[in-house]
N, CA, C and O atoms as a DFTB+ gen file, in Angstrom:
532 C
 N C O
     1  1     114.650     119.644     146.263
     2  2     115.854     119.283     145.799
     3  2     116.077     118.980     144.372
     4  3     115.153     118.586     143.661
     5  1     117.504     119.186     143.848
     6  2     117.301     118.842     142.399
     7  2     117.973     117.318     142.142
     8  3     118.580     116.611     142.947
     9  1     117.676     117.093     140.863
    10  2     117.723     115.417     140.285
    11  2     118.407     115.738     138.993
    12  3     118.669     114.879     138.151
    13  1     118.711     117.139     138.861
    14  2     119.348     117.005     137.543
    15  2     121.070     116.260     137.247
    16  3     121.996     116.330     138.054
    17  1     121.120     115.582     135.894
    18  2     122.202     115.242     136.150
    19  2     122.597     113.691     136.880
    20  3     123.641     113.093     137.142
    21  1     121.442     113.486     137.001
    22  2     121.316     112.014     137.303
    23  2     120.540     110.835     136.376
    24  3     119.479     111.060     135.793
    25  1     121.180     109.663     136.342
    26  2     120.597     108.675     135.787
    27  2     119.700     107.889     136.329
    28  3     119.818     107.916     137.554
    29  1     118.742     107.109     135.925
    30  2     118.339     105.802     136.234
    31  2     118.232     104.910     135.074
    32  3     118.486     105.255     133.920
    33  1     117.773     103.537     135.506
    34  2     117.464     102.267     134.622
    35  2     115.999     101.969     134.838
    36  3     115.356     102.031     135.885
    37  1     115.565     101.592     133.476
    38  2     114.356     100.934     133.630
    39  2     114.509      99.839     132.765
    40  3     115.035      99.853     131.652
    41  1     113.848      98.585     133.551
    42  2     113.705      97.490     133.003
    43  2     112.437      96.981     132.936
    44  3     111.720      96.742     133.908
    45  1     112.211      96.846     131.982
    46  2     110.844      96.025     131.166
    47  2     111.060      94.672     131.366
    48  3     112.079      94.200     130.862
    49  1     109.975      93.605     132.289
    50  2     110.202      92.354     132.079
    51  2     108.836      91.565     132.468
    52  3     107.863      92.290     132.675
    53  1     108.695      90.487     132.564
    54  2     107.453      89.793     132.887
    55  2     107.291      89.798     134.204
    56  3     108.010      90.438     134.971
    57  1     105.828      88.704     134.724
    58  2     105.943      88.453     135.958
    59  2     106.265      87.500     136.495
    60  3     105.909      87.329     137.661
    61  1     107.197      86.373     135.704
    62  2     108.131      85.400     136.278
    63  2     109.259      85.820     136.784
    64  3     109.719      85.190     137.736
    65  1     109.993      87.015     136.254
    66  2     110.889      87.613     136.572
    67  2     111.062      89.026     137.632
    68  3     112.076      89.529     138.116
    69  1     109.744      89.368     137.734
    70  2     109.559      90.544     138.921
    71  2     109.210      89.465     140.052
    72  3     109.644      89.584     141.198
    73  1     108.468      88.498     139.679
    74  2     108.017      87.744     141.018
    75  2     109.397      87.547     141.946
    76  3     109.626      87.949     143.086
    77  1     110.286      86.719     140.955
    78  2     111.155      86.141     141.694
    79  2     112.371      87.711     142.198
    80  3     113.176      87.596     143.123
    81  1     112.301      88.358     141.789
    82  2     112.891      89.928     142.645
    83  2     111.866      90.177     144.030
    84  3     112.157      90.188     145.226
    85  1     110.797      90.335     143.464
    86  2     109.749      90.503     144.379
    87  2     109.866      89.521     146.090
    88  3     109.804      89.987     147.227
    89  1     110.059      87.994     145.622
    90  2     110.610      87.419     146.341
    91  2     112.167      87.449     147.499
    92  3     112.513      87.212     148.656
    93  1     112.699      87.939     146.124
    94  2     114.328      88.048     146.715
    95  2     114.074      89.436     147.958
    96  3     113.785      89.232     149.137
    97  1     114.227      90.531     147.460
    98  2     114.057      91.915     147.936
    99  2     113.205      92.488     148.879
   100  3     113.579      93.470     149.521
   101  1     111.956      91.924     149.058
   102  2     110.667      92.067     149.365
   103  2     110.015      91.470     150.206
   104  3     109.155      91.951     150.944
   105  1     110.538      89.912     150.126
   106  2     109.516      88.707     150.573
   107  2     108.446      88.160     150.434
   108  3     107.849      87.346     151.139
   109  1     108.098      88.852     149.049
   110  2     106.633      88.804     148.785
   111  2     106.611      87.870     147.594
   112  3     107.104      88.378     146.587
   113  1     106.058      86.343     147.422
   114  2     106.369      85.438     146.395
   115  2     105.043      85.540     145.339
   116  3     104.294      84.604     145.058
   117  1     104.958      86.920     144.836
   118  2     104.080      87.157     143.790
   119  2     104.670      88.076     142.737
   120  3     105.684      88.747     142.929
   121  1     103.880      88.062     141.471
   122  2     104.486      89.486     140.999
   123  2     104.095      90.991     141.426
   124  3     103.697      91.195     142.573
   125  1     104.201      91.959     140.571
   126  2     103.684      93.227     141.051
   127  2     104.129      93.745     139.769
   128  3     104.789      93.203     138.882
   129  1     103.604      94.966     139.862
   130  2     103.797      95.959     138.605
   131  2     105.131      96.817     138.511
   132  3     105.812      97.069     137.518
   133  1     105.324      97.234     139.993
   134  2     106.874      98.005     139.561
   135  2     107.546      98.014     140.991
   136  3     107.108      98.220     142.123
   137  1     108.784      97.708     140.477
   138  2     109.960      97.557     141.779
   139  2     110.588      98.745     141.315
   140  3     110.730      99.271     140.211
   141  1     111.043      99.111     142.907
   142  2     112.153     100.217     142.679
   143  2     113.723     100.331     143.809
   144  3     113.581     100.036     144.995
   145  1     114.680     100.633     143.449
   146  2     115.667     100.029     143.577
   147  2     116.566     101.388     143.920
   148  3     117.300     101.685     142.978
   149  1     116.658     102.213     144.987
   150  2     117.400     103.501     145.179
   151  2     118.688     103.131     145.257
   152  3     119.061     102.243     146.024
   153  1     119.682     103.950     144.264
   154  2     121.051     103.666     144.686
   155  2     121.669     104.958     145.504
   156  3     122.828     105.030     145.911
   157  1     120.866     105.750     145.624
   158  2     121.341     107.202     146.729
   159  2     120.310     107.255     147.636
   160  3     119.160     106.822     147.568
   161  1     120.989     107.944     148.628
   162  2     120.305     108.211     149.762
   163  2     119.675     109.749     149.166
   164  3     120.428     110.595     148.684
   165  1     118.752     109.870     149.242
   166  2     117.803     111.174     149.069
   167  2     118.991     112.296     149.056
   168  3     119.631     112.788     148.127
   169  1     119.028     112.545     150.802
   170  2     119.998     113.392     151.560
   171  2     121.235     113.685     150.759
   172  3     121.708     114.820     150.716
   173  1     121.740     112.696     150.147
   174  2     122.858     112.742     149.339
   175  2     122.732     113.481     148.320
   176  3     123.767     114.129     148.161
   177  1     121.969     113.698     147.553
   178  2     121.296     114.364     146.044
   179  2     121.622     115.711     146.226
   180  3     120.796     116.342     146.884
   181  1     122.610     116.332     145.819
   182  2     123.017     117.659     145.947
   183  2     121.861     118.653     145.475
   184  3     121.139     118.367     144.520
   185  1     121.732     119.803     146.181
   186  2     120.309     120.507     145.838
   187  2     120.863     121.644     144.639
   188  3     120.010     122.447     144.260
   189  1     122.123     121.739     144.083
   190  2     122.069     122.344     143.137
   191  2     122.749     121.904     141.886
   192  3     123.942     121.609     141.944
   193  1     122.267     121.851     141.056
   194  2     122.742     121.363     139.503
   195  2     123.870     121.586     139.323
   196  3     124.482     122.277     140.137
   197  1     124.499     121.061     138.185
   198  2     125.592     121.299     138.027
   199  2     126.951     119.906     137.952
   200  3     127.692     119.484     137.064
   201  1     126.761     119.631     139.144
   202  2     127.797     118.831     139.898
   203  2     128.334     117.413     139.099
   204  3     129.401     116.831     139.296
   205  1     127.443     117.112     138.306
   206  2     128.539     115.916     137.812
   207  2     128.233     115.897     136.080
   208  3     128.964     115.202     135.374
   209  1     127.219     116.626     135.523
   210  2     127.573     116.533     133.854
   211  2     128.416     117.064     133.464
   212  3     128.936     116.501     132.500
   213  1     129.125     118.518     133.951
   214  2     130.035     119.375     133.453
   215  2     131.390     118.792     134.050
   216  3     132.312     119.525     133.691
   217  1     131.902     117.586     134.944
   218  2     132.968     117.077     135.104
   219  2     133.797     115.770     134.414
   220  3     134.677     115.196     135.056
   221  1     133.503     115.444     133.325
   222  2     133.806     114.407     132.769
   223  2     133.567     113.324     133.621
   224  3     134.313     112.377     133.374
   225  1     132.693     113.120     134.643
   226  2     131.911     111.681     135.216
   227  2     130.974     111.755     134.618
   228  3     130.436     112.757     134.144
   229  1     130.543     110.206     134.557
   230  2     129.177     109.731     134.763
   231  2     128.140     110.060     135.704
   232  3     128.468     109.878     136.876
   233  1     127.159     110.427     135.540
   234  2     126.046     111.003     136.237
   235  2     125.949     109.816     137.355
   236  3     126.024     108.667     136.918
   237  1     125.788     109.998     138.759
   238  2     125.364     109.408     139.982
   239  2     123.832     108.243     139.149
   240  3     123.067     108.448     138.207
   241  1     123.907     107.755     139.555
   242  2     122.545     106.403     139.379
   243  2     122.029     106.995     140.474
   244  3     122.734     107.254     141.449
   245  1     120.591     107.297     140.410
   246  2     119.238     107.502     141.044
   247  2     118.995     106.084     141.331
   248  3     119.188     105.843     142.523
   249  1     118.704     105.253     140.769
   250  2     118.691     103.723     140.962
   251  2     117.686     102.996     139.760
   252  3     117.633     103.467     138.624
   253  1     116.932     101.832     140.161
   254  2     116.832     101.262     138.858
   255  2     114.929     101.088     139.066
   256  3     114.422     100.622     140.087
   257  1     114.536     101.331     138.467
   258  2     112.694     101.134     138.326
   259  2     113.068      99.511     137.053
   260  3     113.884      99.263     136.166
   261  1     111.792      98.738     137.770
   262  2     111.553      97.650     137.270
   263  2     110.009      97.247     136.997
   264  3     109.337      96.782     137.917
   265  1     109.430      97.453     135.618
   266  2     108.256      97.265     135.614
   267  2     107.739      96.020     134.725
   268  3     108.086      95.787     133.567
   269  1     106.934      95.348     135.426
   270  2     106.206      93.956     134.416
   271  2     105.259      93.966     133.594
   272  3     104.084      94.091     133.941
   273  1     105.772      93.793     132.012
   274  2     104.774      94.539     131.498
   275  2     103.505      93.488     131.258
   276  3     102.485      93.843     130.667
   277  1     103.632      92.613     131.608
   278  2     102.416      91.710     131.942
   279  2     101.157      92.602     132.851
   280  3     100.178      93.210     132.419
   281  1     101.531      92.439     133.956
   282  2     100.787      93.097     134.973
   283  2     100.164      94.374     134.322
   284  3      98.974      94.522     134.042
   285  1     101.509      95.563     134.069
   286  2     100.822      96.475     133.413
   287  2      99.869      96.719     132.312
   288  3      99.333      97.793     132.040
   289  1      99.715      95.500     131.669
   290  2      98.687      95.238     130.485
   291  2      97.477      94.873     130.769
   292  3      96.384      95.081     130.241
   293  1      97.944      94.111     131.978
   294  2      96.383      93.432     132.934
   295  2      95.791      94.650     133.430
   296  3      94.597      94.764     133.154
   297  1      96.358      95.674     134.150
   298  2      95.840      96.598     135.026
   299  2      95.845      98.082     133.824
   300  3      95.538      99.241     134.101
   301  1      96.227      97.617     132.699
   302  2      95.838      99.010     131.771
   303  2      94.389      98.528     131.416
   304  3      93.495      99.360     131.575
   305  1      94.014      97.150     130.905
   306  2      92.943      96.670     130.526
   307  2      91.669      96.988     131.649
   308  3      90.508      97.296     131.384
   309  1      92.048      96.877     132.444
   310  2      91.110      97.145     133.787
   311  2      90.857      98.525     134.161
   312  3      89.938      98.926     134.875
   313  1      91.516      99.018     133.759
   314  2      91.449     100.382     134.143
   315  2      90.978     101.295     132.647
   316  3      90.939     102.509     132.442
   317  1      90.636     100.039     131.696
   318  2      90.450     101.219     130.371
   319  2      91.298     102.719     129.989
   320  3      90.818     103.824     129.738
   321  1      92.879     102.238     130.062
   322  2      93.397     102.917     129.689
   323  2      94.518     102.379     128.638
   324  3      94.584     101.166     128.440
   325  1      95.362     103.229     127.993
   326  2      96.125     102.563     126.896
   327  2      97.567     101.983     128.089
   328  3      97.773     102.310     129.258
   329  1      98.363     101.011     127.154
   330  2      99.312     100.559     128.053
   331  2     100.444     101.946     128.033
   332  3     101.268     102.139     128.927
   333  1     100.348     102.440     127.354
   334  2     101.441     103.684     127.830
   335  2     101.175     104.586     128.617
   336  3     102.054     105.202     129.220
   337  1      99.693     104.857     128.768
   338  2      99.399     105.558     130.043
   339  2     100.018     104.816     131.388
   340  3     100.857     105.274     132.164
   341  1      99.428     103.683     131.426
   342  2      99.418     102.585     132.572
   343  2     101.011     102.410     133.023
   344  3     101.359     102.222     134.188
   345  1     102.166     102.533     131.570
   346  2     103.349     102.673     131.994
   347  2     104.000     103.992     132.508
   348  3     105.010     104.114     133.201
   349  1     103.302     104.801     132.076
   350  2     104.019     106.389     132.353
   351  2     103.423     106.285     134.359
   352  3     103.983     106.637     135.398
   353  1     102.436     105.804     134.146
   354  2     101.865     106.069     136.061
   355  2     102.735     105.024     136.641
   356  3     102.724     105.098     137.869
   357  1     103.486     104.075     136.184
   358  2     104.244     103.170     137.070
   359  2     105.501     103.706     136.365
   360  3     106.159     102.669     136.291
   361  1     106.129     104.506     135.895
   362  2     107.160     105.376     136.330
   363  2     107.337     106.622     136.630
   364  3     108.333     107.345     136.603
   365  1     106.228     106.794     136.927
   366  2     106.303     107.843     137.725
   367  2     106.279     107.575     139.346
   368  3     106.680     108.462     140.100
   369  1     105.798     106.325     139.854
   370  2     105.809     105.758     140.692
   371  2     106.740     105.298     141.065
   372  3     106.983     105.526     142.250
   373  1     107.670     104.486     140.346
   374  2     108.792     104.401     140.614
   375  2     110.057     105.166     140.862
   376  3     111.053     104.821     141.498
   377  1     109.769     106.420     140.141
   378  2     110.802     107.608     139.850
   379  2     110.547     107.802     141.596
   380  3     111.434     107.725     142.446
   381  1     109.155     108.058     141.829
   382  2     109.410     108.679     143.351
   383  2     109.662     108.030     144.024
   384  3     110.388     108.721     144.738
   385  1     109.641     107.019     144.481
   386  2     109.814     105.880     145.202
   387  2     111.929     106.158     145.151
   388  3     112.523     106.136     146.229
   389  1     112.600     106.346     144.045
   390  2     113.975     106.590     143.903
   391  2     114.363     107.774     144.635
   392  3     115.470     108.026     145.112
   393  1     113.064     108.628     144.668
   394  2     113.800     110.077     145.230
   395  2     113.254     110.355     146.698
   396  3     113.470     111.442     147.235
   397  1     112.518     109.317     147.351
   398  2     111.877     109.338     148.879
   399  2     110.684     108.914     149.070
   400  3     110.449     108.320     150.122
   401  1     109.860     109.073     148.306
   402  2     108.417     109.165     148.575
   403  2     108.432     107.523     148.775
   404  3     109.089     106.667     148.182
   405  1     107.290     107.393     150.022
   406  2     106.834     105.713     149.978
   407  2     105.658     105.886     150.733
   408  3     105.735     106.313     151.886
   409  1     104.498     105.583     150.175
   410  2     103.356     105.387     150.433
   411  2     103.018     104.073     151.395
   412  3     101.854     103.729     151.601
   413  1     103.629     103.702     151.698
   414  2     103.842     102.636     152.675
   415  2     103.945     103.119     153.828
   416  3     103.826     102.230     154.670
   417  1     104.090     103.992     154.205
   418  2     104.574     104.750     155.628
   419  2     103.606     105.634     156.200
   420  3     103.957     106.629     156.835
   421  1     102.354     105.316     156.004
   422  2     101.171     106.113     156.330
   423  2     100.524     106.880     155.905
   424  3     101.105     107.461     154.989
   425  1      99.364     107.305     156.115
   426  2      98.385     107.992     154.909
   427  2      98.684     109.266     154.610
   428  3      98.194     109.690     153.563
   429  1      99.515     110.165     155.395
   430  2     100.136     111.212     155.133
   431  2     100.578     111.549     154.094
   432  3     100.281     112.506     153.378
   433  1     101.776     110.260     153.902
   434  2     102.517     109.961     153.005
   435  2     102.251     109.397     151.488
   436  3     102.815     109.639     150.421
   437  1     101.202     108.582     151.825
   438  2     100.544     107.916     150.744
   439  2      99.975     109.200     150.160
   440  3     100.413     109.490     149.047
   441  1      99.285     109.839     150.576
   442  2      98.790     111.280     149.988
   443  2      99.450     111.921     149.529
   444  3      99.389     112.019     148.303
   445  1     100.261     112.563     150.147
   446  2     101.392     113.355     149.391
   447  2     102.368     112.496     148.188
   448  3     102.965     113.195     147.370
   449  1     102.491     111.177     148.119
   450  2     103.073     110.964     146.847
   451  2     101.765     110.718     145.966
   452  3     102.130     110.768     144.792
   453  1     100.787     110.544     146.020
   454  2      99.679     110.154     145.272
   455  2      99.520     111.985     144.548
   456  3      99.762     111.957     143.341
   457  1      99.276     113.029     144.920
   458  2      99.328     114.199     144.982
   459  2     100.792     114.724     143.697
   460  3     100.688     115.390     142.667
   461  1     101.887     114.164     144.252
   462  2     102.800     114.505     143.414
   463  2     102.831     113.640     142.183
   464  3     103.159     114.172     141.123
   465  1     102.454     112.076     142.220
   466  2     102.171     111.256     141.414
   467  2     101.522     112.086     140.040
   468  3     102.014     112.234     138.921
   469  1     100.137     112.586     140.637
   470  2      99.380     113.104     139.743
   471  2      99.894     114.850     139.171
   472  3      99.568     115.233     138.047
   473  1     100.305     115.303     139.654
   474  2     100.881     116.553     139.227
   475  2     102.266     115.949     138.327
   476  3     102.769     116.993     137.912
   477  1     102.759     115.291     138.038
   478  2     103.769     114.624     137.536
   479  2     103.001     114.100     136.287
   480  3     103.353     114.350     135.134
   481  1     101.752     113.234     136.678
   482  2     101.641     112.625     135.102
   483  2     100.861     113.946     134.353
   484  3     101.040     113.927     133.135
   485  1     100.269     114.761     134.696
   486  2      99.614     116.005     134.204
   487  2     100.871     116.729     133.375
   488  3     100.453     117.491     132.504
   489  1     102.165     116.654     133.458
   490  2     103.438     117.215     132.858
   491  2     103.394     116.277     131.457
   492  3     103.509     116.796     130.347
   493  1     103.175     114.531     131.697
   494  2     103.858     114.107     130.959
   495  2     102.694     113.742     130.068
   496  3     102.883     114.077     128.899
   497  1     101.435     113.091     130.329
   498  2     100.111     112.705     129.643
   499  2      99.731     113.836     128.866
   500  3     100.023     115.015     129.061
   501  1      98.971     113.277     127.866
   502  2      98.098     114.483     127.074
   503  2      96.746     114.040     127.571
   504  3      95.852     114.800     127.200
   505  1      96.268     112.825     128.450
   506  2      95.199     112.632     128.638
   507  2      94.669     113.293     129.871
   508  3      94.857     112.670     130.917
   509  1      93.928     114.645     129.960
   510  2      93.850     115.465     131.247
   511  2      92.994     114.303     132.123
   512  3      93.325     114.515     133.289
   513  1      92.086     113.224     132.100
   514  2      91.585     112.838     132.632
   515  2      92.073     111.541     133.894
   516  3      91.614     111.069     134.934
   517  1      93.596     111.331     132.782
   518  2      94.396     110.197     133.626
   519  2      94.340     110.363     135.126
   520  3      95.020     111.324     135.485
   521  1      93.913     109.909     135.828
   522  2      94.449     109.292     137.094
   523  2      95.507     108.460     137.666
   524  3      96.102     107.636     136.971
   525  1      95.758     108.636     138.872
   526  2      96.513     107.445     139.479
   527  2      95.746     106.592     140.286
   528  3      94.926     106.704     141.197
   529  1      96.550     105.278     139.334
   530  2      95.781     104.085     140.668
   531  2      96.687     103.139     141.275
   532  3      96.276     102.351     142.127
């Protein structure tokens, strides 16, 4: 599937706000590092480019990604990586959720998502040793 001509929003927040969202939308009363809120069913996304950008319409919104800067900073420190690297990991993770990947639906899907995450991280991060966690 092609995801050209689509938008997404990224919200950077703190643990207090992401905890509220996690409680409301996932019934988990704790902060988390990243949440993803898809706006389109991946099956509805066109496989050919050019449907939105050239038609004087706003591109479809793929979804929202919300990242807790507090949690990301702690995780970066624990992993001995930069905060920028951790934010890249979380953004990739969130984007993959927006396009239909779900690591919580079994080992095979989790492995597939991890492989795709690593592939994408290798494209955007200069650190060749950066892994997904």
